[in-house]
Backbone as a ProteinNet text record, in pm:
[ID]
protein_1_A
[PRIMARY]
MIELKKISSEDLLQELIYRKVLEPIDVGIYKEFELKRKYKNRDKPINFDGVMLLHNDN
[TERTIARY]
8022.1	8112.2	8227	8261.7	8369	8502.8	8597.6	8730.9	8816.8	8885.2	8973.1	9115.5	9185.7	9325.3	9408.6	9506	9595.3	9686.9	9698	9780.5	9853.4	9974.7	10051.6	10001.2	10027	9986.3	10051.4	10178.8	10249.7	10186.4	10149.7	10084.5	9948.1	9875.2	9744.8	9760.1	9855.2	9878.9	9918.2	10004.9	10045.6	9927.6	9838.1	9719.4	9626.8	9609.5	9524.1	9586.1	9717.6	9785.8	9767.7	9782.3	9764.1	9622.4	9524	9383.8	9348.5	9444.3	9427.7	9326.8	9319.8	9238.5	9323.6	9450.7	9545.6	9651.6	9695.8	9803.4	9910.1	10033.2	10139.4	10177.5	10201.1	10236.9	10367.5	10461.8	10586.6	10560.5	10598.1	10581.5	10714.1	10735.2	10857	10892.2	10998.4	11035.5	11068.5	11122.1	11158.7	11066.3	10951.8	10856	10741.1	10649.4	10534.7	10440.8	10432.4	10343.6	10424.2	10384.9	10447.1	10336.8	10353.1	10252.7	10273.1	10163.8	10168	10067.6	10100.1	10006.5	9897.2	9778.3	9665	9653.7	9673.7	9651.5	9777.7	9814.8	9928.2	10060	10165.6	10302	10314	10257.5	10256.9	10397.3	10494.7	10630.9	10711.4	10661.5	10732.6	10697.8	10798.3	10771.9	10698	10628.8	10563.7	10643.3	10690.7	10771.4	10697.1	10679.7	10618.3	10701.1	10705	10775.1	10697.9	10566.1	10485.1	10344.5	10282	10143.7	10067.9	9945.8	9863.6	9737.9	9702.5	9579.6	9476.8	9361.9	9254.8	9158.7	9137	9042.8	8907.6	8805.1	8671.5	8581.6	8527.3	8446.8	8297.1	8256.3	8111.5	8049.1
9100.4	9120.4	9211.7	9306	9400.7	9338.8	9341.9	9292.3	9408.8	9387.5	9490.6	9466.8	9574.6	9567.1	9528.6	9440.9	9404.1	9521.5	9555.4	9668.4	9628.1	9675.2	9641.1	9720.8	9671	9740.1	9877	9884.9	10012.4	10114.5	10071.3	10161.9	10207.4	10115.7	10150.3	10253.9	10233.5	10329.7	10465.9	10468.2	10594.9	10667.2	10592.4	10653.3	10712.1	10641	10691.1	10813.8	10817.5	10936.2	11053	11027.7	11131.6	11188.9	11102.3	11146.9	11205.8	11212.7	11269	11191	11060	10970.2	10919	10893.9	10851.5	10959	10973.4	11068.3	10995.9	10987.1	10923.7	11010.3	10946.2	11016.9	10959.1	11046.1	11002.7	10979	10860.6	10829	10779.7	10800.3	10751.9	10836.8	10799.2	10862.2	11010.6	11051.2	11191.6	11261.8	11205.2	11262.1	11326.7	11388.4	11455.1	11355.6	11233.3	11130.6	11007.6	10944.6	10820.1	10719.5	10597.1	10493	10428	10407.4	10343.8	10229.3	10125.6	10014.9	10059.3	10003.9	10048.7	9974.5	9842.7	9767.1	9696.2	9586.6	9507	9562.8	9542.2	9577.6	9723.3	9812.1	9954.9	10013.6	9951.9	10005.3	9957.8	9857.5	9808.2	9895.6	9932.3	10018.7	9944.9	10019.6	9967.5	10021.5	9932.8	9973.9	9944.6	10046	10032.9	10112.3	10065.9	10140.4	10265.7	10259.2	10373.9	10360.6	10471.7	10474.8	10568.2	10528	10607.7	10654.7	10780.4	10837.9	10833.5	10770.9	10759	10874.4	10950.9	11062	11011.8	11030.6	10985.2	11108.6	11134.6	11255.5	11229.3	11136.7	11108.9	11206.6
9408.1	9519.8	9475.3	9559.6	9529.5	9569.8	9475.8	9507.5	9554	9664.8	9718.9	9672.1	9644.2	9605.4	9727.3	9706.5	9816.6	9845.7	9973.1	10015.3	10142.6	10156	10275.6	10395.8	10513	10636.4	10645.4	10605.9	10611.7	10517.1	10396.1	10301.2	10352.8	10416	10472.2	10583.1	10672.8	10780.3	10724.7	10624.6	10564	10499.9	10436.4	10375.3	10482.8	10593.3	10701.5	10769	10779.2	10833.2	10737.1	10606.6	10505.3	10510.3	10533.6	10540.1	10676.1	10767.2	10901.9	10986.8	10961.6	11043.9	11159.7	11132.8	11234.8	11252.1	11377.1	11406.6	11487.8	11435.6	11513.9	11633.8	11746.5	11869.9	11922.4	11954.7	12017.5	12165.6	12212.8	12354.9	12409.7	12536.6	12600.3	12720.7	12783.7	12909.6	12893.1	12778	12757.6	12658	12632.8	12537.8	12614.2	12539.1	12601.2	12669.5	12615.1	12670.4	12710.3	12819.3	12864.3	12890.9	12839	12859.9	12995.8	13067.6	13200	13203.6	13277	13296.2	13392.2	13372.9	13452.9	13586.1	13586.4	13709.1	13758.2	13692.8	13739.7	13687.3	13762.3	13721.9	13678.8	13756.4	13720.2	13711.8	13782.1	13780	13659	13584.3	13466	13345.7	13267.6	13151.4	13039.7	12957.4	12837.8	12719.3	12635.1	12520.8	12391.1	12308.6	12177.3	12077.6	11953.4	11848.5	11811.1	11818.4	11782.5	11834	11856.9	11903.4	11809.5	11774.7	11684.4	11755.7	11734	11786.9	11675.8	11701.4	11603	11619.8	11513.3	11514.4	11466.1	11547.7	11514.8	11506.6	11389.4	11367.7	11378.1	11461.7	11477.8	11572.2
[MASK]
++++++++++++++++++++++++++++++++++++++++++++++++++++++++++

């Protein structure tokens, strides 16, 4: 069985960004992208600290 090294979530995210698998995206009312709810409560804002775009090369 292969043992995996313990790594923090932040370090893992940084490694995936470095490898260009994840791309951080700025979202918000004054940004290029704004998150909207799909069905219920469409008028209520969605607040997130960050959003990541996953690149899939399949």
